Structures are given as C-alpha cells and as structure tokens.
Backbone atoms as SQL, in Angstrom:
CREATE TABLE atoms (id INTEGER PRIMARY KEY, chain TEXT, resi INTEGER, resn TEXT, atom TEXT, x REAL, y REAL, z REAL);
INSERT INTO atoms VALUES
  (1, 'A', 1, 'MET', 'N', 17.944, 43.038, 54.094),
  (2, 'A', 1, 'MET', 'CA', 16.566, 43.117, 53.568),
  (3, 'A', 1, 'MET', 'C', 15.773, 44.172, 54.195),
  (4, 'A', 2, 'ALA', 'N', 16.265, 44.785, 55.068),
  (5, 'A', 2, 'ALA', 'CA', 15.800, 46.082, 55.883),
  (6, 'A', 2, 'ALA', 'C', 15.556, 47.020, 54.859),
  (7, 'A', 3, 'ASP', 'N', 16.303, 47.528, 53.874),
  (8, 'A', 3, 'ASP', 'CA', 16.087, 48.499, 52.735),
  (9, 'A', 3, 'ASP', 'C', 15.180, 48.248, 51.811),
  (10, 'A', 4, 'CYS', 'N', 14.581, 46.915, 51.420),
  (11, 'A', 4, 'CYS', 'CA', 13.395, 46.925, 50.515),
  (12, 'A', 4, 'CYS', 'C', 12.186, 47.598, 50.889),
  (13, 'A', 5, 'THR', 'N', 11.468, 47.792, 49.879),
  (14, 'A', 5, 'THR', 'CA', 10.352, 48.523, 49.913),
  (15, 'A', 5, 'THR', 'C', 9.109, 47.362, 49.501),
  (16, 'A', 6, 'PRO', 'N', 8.406, 47.200, 50.718),
  (17, 'A', 6, 'PRO', 'CA', 7.179, 46.049, 50.417),
  (18, 'A', 6, 'PRO', 'C', 6.402, 46.235, 49.446),
  (19, 'A', 7, 'PHE', 'N', 5.715, 45.253, 48.594),
  (20, 'A', 7, 'PHE', 'CA', 4.839, 45.472, 47.463),
  (21, 'A', 7, 'PHE', 'C', 3.675, 46.087, 47.565),
  (22, 'A', 8, 'ASP', 'N', 3.249, 46.199, 49.181),
  (23, 'A', 8, 'ASP', 'CA', 1.884, 46.532, 49.309),
  (24, 'A', 8, 'ASP', 'C', 1.844, 48.232, 49.464),
  (25, 'A', 9, 'LYS', 'N', 3.163, 48.771, 49.228),
  (26, 'A', 9, 'LYS', 'CA', 3.519, 50.525, 49.421),
  (27, 'A', 9, 'LYS', 'C', 3.428, 50.815, 47.774),
  (28, 'A', 10, 'THR', 'N', 2.843, 51.897, 47.577),
  (29, 'A', 10, 'THR', 'CA', 2.745, 52.435, 46.130),
  (30, 'A', 10, 'THR', 'C', 4.141, 53.572, 46.134),
  (31, 'A', 11, 'ILE', 'N', 4.618, 53.694, 45.015),
  (32, 'A', 11, 'ILE', 'CA', 5.877, 54.493, 44.981),
  (33, 'A', 11, 'ILE', 'C', 5.377, 55.757, 44.233),
  (34, 'A', 12, 'THR', 'N', 5.078, 56.710, 44.736),
  (35, 'A', 12, 'THR', 'CA', 4.253, 58.023, 44.083),
  (36, 'A', 12, 'THR', 'C', 5.398, 58.997, 43.687),
  (37, 'A', 13, 'VAL', 'N', 6.528, 58.979, 43.930),
  (38, 'A', 13, 'VAL', 'CA', 7.442, 60.170, 43.734),
  (39, 'A', 13, 'VAL', 'C', 8.475, 60.006, 42.744),
  (40, 'A', 14, 'THR', 'N', 8.168, 58.531, 42.092),
  (41, 'A', 14, 'THR', 'CA', 9.230, 58.184, 41.118),
  (42, 'A', 14, 'THR', 'C', 8.169, 58.108, 39.702),
  (43, 'A', 15, 'LYS', 'N', 8.793, 58.836, 38.616),
  (44, 'A', 15, 'LYS', 'CA', 8.300, 58.442, 37.354),
  (45, 'A', 15, 'LYS', 'C', 8.798, 57.005, 36.816),
  (46, 'A', 16, 'LEU', 'N', 8.270, 56.003, 36.616),
  (47, 'A', 16, 'LEU', 'CA', 8.604, 54.910, 36.080),
  (48, 'A', 16, 'LEU', 'C', 8.923, 54.664, 34.789),
  (49, 'A', 17, 'ALA', 'N', 7.986, 55.355, 33.764),
  (50, 'A', 17, 'ALA', 'CA', 8.350, 55.241, 32.526),
  (51, 'A', 17, 'ALA', 'C', 7.368, 56.152, 31.624),
  (52, 'A', 18, 'GLN', 'N', 7.732, 56.288, 30.614),
  (53, 'A', 18, 'GLN', 'CA', 7.033, 57.413, 29.441),
  (54, 'A', 18, 'GLN', 'C', 7.156, 56.806, 28.042),
  (55, 'A', 19, 'ALA', 'N', 6.191, 56.513, 27.482),
  (56, 'A', 19, 'ALA', 'CA', 6.364, 56.099, 26.070),
  (57, 'A', 19, 'ALA', 'C', 6.269, 57.350, 25.146),
  (58, 'A', 20, 'TYR', 'N', 7.205, 56.976, 24.096),
  (59, 'A', 20, 'TYR', 'CA', 7.279, 58.074, 23.049),
  (60, 'A', 20, 'TYR', 'C', 6.810, 57.271, 21.609),
  (61, 'A', 21, 'VAL', 'N', 5.646, 57.656, 21.117),
  (62, 'A', 21, 'VAL', 'CA', 4.964, 56.905, 19.777),
  (63, 'A', 21, 'VAL', 'C', 5.061, 58.217, 18.667),
  (64, 'A', 22, 'PRO', 'N', 5.895, 58.194, 17.623),
  (65, 'A', 22, 'PRO', 'CA', 5.894, 59.261, 16.625),
  (66, 'A', 22, 'PRO', 'C', 4.581, 58.975, 15.804),
  (67, 'A', 23, 'ILE', 'N', 4.084, 60.066, 15.296),
  (68, 'A', 23, 'ILE', 'CA', 3.109, 60.060, 14.604),
  (69, 'A', 23, 'ILE', 'C', 3.528, 59.391, 13.151),
  (70, 'A', 24, 'GLN', 'N', 2.761, 58.304, 12.613),
  (71, 'A', 24, 'GLN', 'CA', 3.369, 57.706, 11.247),
  (72, 'A', 24, 'GLN', 'C', 2.242, 57.723, 10.438),
  (73, 'A', 25, 'LYS', 'N', 2.455, 57.943, 9.270),
  (74, 'A', 25, 'LYS', 'CA', 1.252, 57.913, 8.123),
  (75, 'A', 25, 'LYS', 'C', 1.618, 56.910, 7.202),
  (76, 'A', 26, 'LEU', 'N', 0.427, 55.762, 7.674),
  (77, 'A', 26, 'LEU', 'CA', 0.571, 54.593, 7.010),
  (78, 'A', 26, 'LEU', 'C', -0.439, 54.336, 5.650),
  (79, 'A', 27, 'CYS', 'N', 0.203, 54.920, 4.476),
  (80, 'A', 27, 'CYS', 'CA', -0.740, 55.399, 3.351),
  (81, 'A', 27, 'CYS', 'C', -0.633, 54.246, 2.552),
  (82, 'A', 28, 'THR', 'N', 0.377, 53.259, 2.640),
  (83, 'A', 28, 'THR', 'CA', 0.285, 52.144, 1.361),
  (84, 'A', 28, 'THR', 'C', 0.629, 50.845, 1.738),
  (85, 'A', 29, 'LEU', 'N', 0.212, 49.918, 1.145),
  (86, 'A', 29, 'LEU', 'CA', 0.738, 48.530, 1.438),
  (87, 'A', 29, 'LEU', 'C', 1.299, 47.625, 0.619),
  (88, 'A', 30, 'MET', 'N', 2.424, 46.838, 1.125),
  (89, 'A', 30, 'MET', 'CA', 3.225, 45.966, 0.387),
  (90, 'A', 30, 'MET', 'C', 2.134, 44.873, -0.186),
  (91, 'A', 31, 'GLU', 'N', 2.940, 44.070, -1.060),
  (92, 'A', 31, 'GLU', 'CA', 2.534, 42.915, -1.750),
  (93, 'A', 31, 'GLU', 'C', 2.485, 41.882, -0.505),
  (94, 'A', 32, 'PRO', 'N', 1.472, 40.958, -0.552),
  (95, 'A', 32, 'PRO', 'CA', 1.763, 39.931, 0.438),
  (96, 'A', 32, 'PRO', 'C', 3.225, 39.312, 0.895),
  (97, 'A', 33, 'THR', 'N', 3.717, 38.687, -0.249),
  (98, 'A', 33, 'THR', 'CA', 4.750, 38.076, -0.410),
  (99, 'A', 33, 'THR', 'C', 6.071, 38.819, 0.333),
  (100, 'A', 34, 'GLN', 'N', 6.104, 40.189, -0.069),
  (101, 'A', 34, 'GLN', 'CA', 6.937, 41.110, 0.397),
  (102, 'A', 34, 'GLN', 'C', 6.840, 41.364, 1.797),
  (103, 'A', 35, 'ALA', 'N', 5.573, 41.380, 2.187),
  (104, 'A', 35, 'ALA', 'CA', 5.282, 41.894, 3.511),
  (105, 'A', 35, 'ALA', 'C', 5.752, 40.733, 4.384),
  (106, 'A', 36, 'LEU', 'N', 5.493, 39.505, 4.096),
  (107, 'A', 36, 'LEU', 'CA', 6.006, 38.236, 4.667),
  (108, 'A', 36, 'LEU', 'C', 7.621, 38.345, 5.043),
  (109, 'A', 37, 'LEU', 'N', 8.167, 38.833, 4.026),
  (110, 'A', 37, 'LEU', 'CA', 9.757, 38.912, 4.145),
  (111, 'A', 37, 'LEU', 'C', 9.961, 39.747, 4.967),
  (112, 'A', 38, 'ALA', 'N', 9.320, 41.002, 4.967),
  (113, 'A', 38, 'ALA', 'CA', 9.782, 42.216, 5.762),
  (114, 'A', 38, 'ALA', 'C', 9.254, 42.118, 7.198),
  (115, 'A', 39, 'GLY', 'N', 8.309, 41.624, 7.591),
  (116, 'A', 39, 'GLY', 'CA', 7.594, 41.373, 8.667),
  (117, 'A', 39, 'GLY', 'C', 6.597, 42.329, 9.267),
  (118, 'A', 40, 'THR', 'N', 6.328, 43.202, 7.957),
  (119, 'A', 40, 'THR', 'CA', 5.379, 44.089, 8.172),
  (120, 'A', 40, 'THR', 'C', 4.569, 44.468, 6.875),
  (121, 'A', 41, 'VAL', 'N', 3.301, 44.789, 6.866),
  (122, 'A', 41, 'VAL', 'CA', 2.514, 45.310, 5.473),
  (123, 'A', 41, 'VAL', 'C', 2.875, 46.766, 5.233),
  (124, 'A', 42, 'PHE', 'N', 3.361, 47.464, 6.168),
  (125, 'A', 42, 'PHE', 'CA', 3.523, 48.842, 6.042),
  (126, 'A', 42, 'PHE', 'C', 4.773, 49.185, 5.660),
  (127, 'A', 43, 'PRO', 'N', 5.381, 49.642, 4.467),
  (128, 'A', 43, 'PRO', 'CA', 6.499, 49.888, 3.815),
  (129, 'A', 43, 'PRO', 'C', 7.358, 50.985, 5.033),
  (130, 'A', 44, 'GLU', 'N', 6.343, 51.806, 5.374),
  (131, 'A', 44, 'GLU', 'CA', 7.076, 53.083, 6.250),
  (132, 'A', 44, 'GLU', 'C', 7.584, 52.326, 7.521),
  (133, 'A', 45, 'LEU', 'N', 7.447, 51.323, 7.856),
  (134, 'A', 45, 'LEU', 'CA', 8.010, 50.654, 9.059),
  (135, 'A', 45, 'LEU', 'C', 9.217, 49.714, 8.836),
  (136, 'A', 46, 'VAL', 'N', 9.412, 49.624, 7.614),
  (137, 'A', 46, 'VAL', 'CA', 10.587, 48.659, 7.219),
  (138, 'A', 46, 'VAL', 'C', 12.107, 49.500, 7.451),
  (139, 'A', 47, 'ASP', 'N', 12.285, 50.582, 7.256),
  (140, 'A', 47, 'ASP', 'CA', 13.539, 51.377, 7.437),
  (141, 'A', 47, 'ASP', 'C', 13.883, 51.472, 8.914),
  (142, 'A', 48, 'ILE', 'N', 12.747, 51.597, 9.650),
  (143, 'A', 48, 'ILE', 'CA', 13.056, 51.722, 11.082),
  (144, 'A', 48, 'ILE', 'C', 14.081, 50.454, 11.767),
  (145, 'A', 49, 'TYR', 'N', 13.660, 49.339, 11.016),
  (146, 'A', 49, 'TYR', 'CA', 14.470, 48.143, 12.104),
  (147, 'A', 49, 'TYR', 'C', 15.608, 47.535, 10.846),
  (148, 'A', 50, 'LYS', 'N', 16.079, 48.420, 10.012),
  (149, 'A', 50, 'LYS', 'CA', 17.231, 47.876, 9.239),
  (150, 'A', 50, 'LYS', 'C', 18.332, 48.001, 9.996);
C-alpha cells in the first residue's frame, strides 16, 4: 500500500478524460409510437446505435 496516492492529493500531470461530441443537426421528429420503439424522438440518432 505504500505506492498508493492518497485522495487528498490532486493529480495535475495526467489528462484523465476528454469528451468528443460531434455536431448533430436534429431537424425532424419521429411520430410518438415510432419514437418509443426507437428509444429517441430524433431519427438522426437511430443509426448510431444499430
């Protein structure tokens, strides 16, 4: 346990994470029944999770 970093110290030399969020054009909406089946109201997002 001597090699552990205590929680009271801040790690400043390490980049922990970086988010990548592409720009999306959400122009149209699905019908409510179709949106419930797809899990989203935006048809542009459906192809991502197929």
